[in-house]
N, C-alpha and C positions, 0 to 999 in steps of 0.2 A: 520537515519541509515547512516553509513559510514562517519559521520560528521568529525571525527578526520582524517580519511584517506583522505578525500577530501581536508581538510585544508593543510595537509602535502604535498600532491601531487601538489597543487597549488603553495606552497612555493618552492618545488623542481623545477618546471617548470620555475619559475621566474629567476632562475639562468642562464637560456639560453636567457633571454630577452636582446636584444641589441647586441647579438653575430652575427657576419656577416656570420659565417659558423660553421658547426659542426666539432669538432676535437675530437681525442681520449681523450684529457685531459678534455675538458669541458663536454662532454657527460658522462665521467666516474664519475665526481663529481655529476652531476645531478642524474644519475642512482643509485649512492650510497644512495642518499636521498630517492629515490623511493623505494629501497630495504628496508631501515629502516622503511619507512612509512608502507609498506606492513607487515613487521614483527610485528610492534607495533599494527597493526590492527588484529593481531592474525592469519595471513595467514600462512599456513604451509611453513616451510623454503624451502623445495624443490620446492614448487610452486613459491615462491617469486624469488628464484634463477633462475629458468627456464624462468620466464617472463622477468626478467632483461636481461638475456643473449640474448633472442630473440629480445628484443627492441634494444639492442646495435648493434647486427649484422645487423638489418635492417636500423637503423639510420645512421650507417657509410657506409653501402653498397648501399644505394640509394641516388640519387640526390635529393636535396631539391626541392619540387614541386614549380613551378612558382606561385607567389602570397602568398607563405607561408614563414614566417621567421623560423629560426631553432627551436624556442620554439613550434610554431604551428605544425611544421613537426613532432616533437617528440610526441606531444599530439595526433596527428592523429595515429601514430604507437601504442602508449600506448592504445588508445581507441580500436583499432582493436584487440590487444592482450588481453585486458581485456574482450572484447566481446567473444573471443574464449575460454578464461579461464572459463568464466561463463556458457559456453555451446554452444555458436555459435547461432544456431537457437532456437526459442521458442519451448519448448516441451509441447504439449497439452495433456490433459487426453485422453487416447485411450479407449473410451467407444463405444460399439455397438449402432447403431441407433435403431435397432429392438430387441425385446426380453428384458430379464432382464440383466441389467448391474450390475456387482458386484465390490465393492471397499472394500479392507481391509486396515484399518488404524493401523499402528504399531509404536512402539517407547517405550522409557523408561517412567517410572512414572514421572510426573511433566513437561513433554515436551510440553504439550498443546494438546494432542491427542483428548480428549473428546470435548474440545471447538472447535477444528478444524472440527470435525464431524458436529457440528451444523452449522458452517460457510459454510462448503461444501454443506450441505443440502440446505441452503438458496441460495447459488449460483446456484445450479442445478435447484432449484425451479424457480428461476428467468429466467432460460433458457428454461422453459417449461417442465422440467422433473418432475417426481412424485417420490421423494425419500422416503425410509423408513430407519430409524436408527435401528441398532441391538446392544444391550448391551451384549457383549461377555466377559466382565470382571467378572469372577466368584469369585474374591477374594475381591473386594472393593465395598461394597454396596453404598458408597458415589459416586462412578463413575456412577453407575446406576441411582441414584437420579439426578445427574448433567445432564445426557443424557436425562432423562425424562423432566427436566426443559427446556433444550434447544429445545427439540422437540415441547413443547408447545409454546415456543417463536417463533419458525419458522413456526409452524402450519403443522407439518408432523407427521405421525404415528411412533411409536417406539415399538419394540418388546423386552420384558424383560422376564426373567424366573429366579427368585431368588432362586428357589429350586433345579434346575438342576445343576449338577456339571461338566458337560461336555460341554466345549465351542463350539466344532464342532457341536454337536447336537443342541445347542441353535441357531446357525447360520442356520442350515438346516431347523429348524422349522420357523425361521424368514423369510427365503426365501419363504417357502410355504405360510406364512401369507401375505407376500408382494404381491405374485401373486393373492391371494384372494382379496386383497385391490386394485388391478389394479395399483400397484406401478411398476415403470420400472427401479429403481436404488436401490440397497441394499448397505448401508454404514455400515460397521462392525467396531465397536469400540472394540479393543482387550485390554487384560490386559497388564499393564506395570510392570516393576520391577525397583528397584534402580540401578541394573546393569544387563548386559546381562547374562542369565543363561540358562542351557540346558532345564529346564522345560518350560520356556517361548518360546524358539525356537521350541521345539517339538510341543507345543500347536498351534503355528502359522502354522507350516507345516501340522498339522492334519486338521485345519480349511480349508486350501487351497486344501487339497485332497478331503475333504467332499463336499465343495462348491468351485469349481475352480474360481479364481479371475481374472477379466479383468485388474484390477489395484491394485497393492499393493504399498501403499504410506508410506514412513518412515517419521515420524514427528520428527524434531530436534529442540532443543532450540538454537537459534542463539547466545544467550548470553553465552553459554558454550564454544564457540570458538573451539579450536583444539580438545577438548574432543568430540565435536559433530562429527568431521571428523573421529575420532577413532571408535565411535559408528557406524557410517555409514559404515565403512569398515567391521566391524564385522558382522553386519546384512547382508551385501552384500555377504560375504563369506558363511554364515551359513543358511540364509533363502532365500535371493534374493528378490528384489523388483524392481518396475518400475520407481519410481520417488521419489524425496525428497520434503518435505514441511518444510520450515523454519518458525518457529513461533518467536514472540517477536523481529522481525527485527527492529521495530520502537524503541525499548528500548536499542538497542546495537549500540553504536556509532562506534564500530570497524567493525563488520560484516565479520570477516575473514572466518567464516564457509562457507558463500556464495561463496567466491572466491576460496575455496579449495576443496569442496566436489566433484564437477564434475571431476576435474583434478585427484584426488586421487582414486575415485571409478569408474569413467566412467559412473555414473548414473546421469541424469540431475535433477536440481531443477525445479519443475513444478509449485509450488504455494508458496506464502509467506503471512504470517500473519503480518499486519502492524498496528494493533490496537486492542482494546478490543471489539469493536462492531461487531455484526454478519455480517455486510457488509464489514468489514475490512480484506478482502481476495483478493489478486491480483494474476493474472497470472504472472509468472516470465519471463520477456523479457530480455535476456542477453544484447542486444544492448542498450536498454533504461537504464538498470542498470549501464552499463559502462558509459553512458552519465551522469547519476546522480553522480557517483563516481568522475568524472572529473569536476563537477560543471557546466555541460552543460544543466542541467534541464531535464525534461521529460514531454514535453507538450502533447505528445500523450496520456500518462496515464491520465493527467489532463482532456483532452477532453473526454476520455472514461468514467471517473468517472462522468463527467457532464451528458453525454448521458444516463448513467445507473441510476443515482440517482435523476436527476432533472425531474420535470414535464414540458416537453417541450412545451406543449400547454399553460400552465400557464406562462412560461417564455416569449413566444411570445406575449401573452396578455399584460403582464407587459411592454414589449418593445414597443408595439403599444401605450399603455397609455403614456409612457414616450415621444415617438415621437410626440404625439398629444398635449403634454403639460397639460395633465389631471391627472398627477401623484399625488395621495393624500397620507396621512399618512397611510391609510389602505393599499394602494398599497405597500408602503415602508415596512409595516409589513409582507406582503406576500412575498416580495423580501427577507427579512431576513430569513424567514422560508426556502426558496429555498436554500440560501447560507449555512444554517446550515446542510442541507442534505448532503452537500459535505464533512462534517467532519471538522477537525481542520483547521482554516484559515491559521495558520502558516505552517501547513502541505501542504496546497495548494501552498503557496508562494514558498516553497522549491522545487517545481516541475518546477519553472520558471528558465530559464537560468540565471546564475550568482548569484543565491541566495542559493546555496548549501554551504557546509562547514560551516564556522562561520559567514557568511554574515548577518544572522538574529539574532546572539547571543545577540546583544544589542538593538534589536528592540522589543518594547513592543506591542505584539499582544495578546490582552486579549479577548478570546472568550466569557467571561462573559459580555462583553460590549453588545453583542447581547441580552443577557437575560435582562439586564437593560433597553435597548431600548424597547424591547417588553413589559416589565412591565409598562413603562411610557405610551406607546401607549394604552395598555389595560386599563389604568386608565382614559383615556379620554372618553367622550361620543361619540357616532357615529357622531354627528354633528360636534364636535371639530376635529375629525379625518379628516373629509371631508373639513372643513373650519378652518384651524389652526389659521387664523387671528383673530378668536373670542377669542382666549386664552389670557386673560388679567392677571394681577398680582394675583388676588384672585384665579382664575382658576389654575394658575401655582402652587400655594401653595397646592391646593386641589389635583392636579395630583401628586405632589411630595410626599405628605403624603400617597396617595393610592398606590403608586408604591414602597414605601420604599426607595426613593432617596431624593435628595434635589433640590431646585429651580434652582441652577446653572446647574445641569445635565439636567433638563427639558429645560432650556434656550439653552444649547449646542445642544440638539437634534433639537429644533426648528430652530436654526441658520443653522445647517447642511441641514435641509429640505429647508429653504429659499434659501440657496446657490445652492442646486440642482435645485430648480424651476428657479432660475436666469439662470443657465447654459442651462436648457431646452429651455428657451425663446431665448437665444443667438443662440442655434443650429437651432431652427425653423426659426429665422430671417435670418440665413445664408443659408437657403434652404435645411436643412437636415444634417444628420451626415457626409455624404461623403464630401459635400461642406464645412462644418465647419472644418473638419480635414484638408482639402486642404488649407484653409486660415491660420489655426493655424500653419501649417508646413511651411508657407512662400510662398504658391502658390497663394495668393490673389492678386488682382490688386490694 
């Protein structure tokens, strides 16, 4: 997400590199590039114009901070302005701790509403809540089928009524059923349209009157750019809602909707969909997103993903095995499974500082390599996994045939494993990881 914008902003800021001070002339040239970068990212022109004006006023009106060159000074100002533009503080879902919490999901057809309902149910389930899904789309049987499938995948109940033609009554009955099933969150998937129309808006208002909603979330397709902002404005004027959900943010290199919607509507982005898996839903943190846009990475999100997706006891066990020099190919296989839980490896790398924009464009990060490595290890006998030195030429051929790979790929894996073992011995000989790092960084005697 924002890949093109990140690249353009980095290019713009480089124009100030080497400058001794900020002047009206050099800041004007840089901000012209910033404005063009924002417009090409499909940011609303009024939003782009306002941000550039505020940055210029601050850049020329403030003394450059000690320890910062002009380029760093402007980056600091742009970061703060982007953060405010994106909403300032993180906007959490406002759900009551006691009683039944109600959430209505609205938006146009094709925006990703139904998929989001499944992701939200998974997220709330992981937080200890007991959600129930309600299919309130009375026009598209396929939407009901999809919600039922998602409910099975997440492992939550779903209320459907294919015969009833009143969406508000379906939701009312769903609420009653949720109470009977001891559920504490009702997630209502409403009907969408190809465009905003009066029938849709009236139906949403009827549902809200029948079952008052704690949260009304508007789902927008980030790939529609400024059209998404226009839709957000229309829904805000005629229905009202509490927060925006941006879907398909991982597929939009521009991301202008995220930068425009809060400024235009005054309603914050609360959640973002960043992939196709049910776990690919994130809280929208304006400060972290501003850092990503400026190529500063987002280490906090990476840490949170690790904490929520990894088996920490298993990770500690593997770390202990590594520290003791007892790491086998079986342990290596378990480590791969841990890494795969984190999602795309390239996606993880992009959260690290300096690897946004186009930094990884020419880097070959093939997640299928993990699949091949697992296939090779699975084709070994338990004894071979624990004692890889037993694997001779004939065994390598057998393993290659069994895994659908070739001998050179088997050799490559075994070499990587031997290199890892060698590094473990060096670390242990140096007195542990801390002492080893001290020596490598030049602190040894």
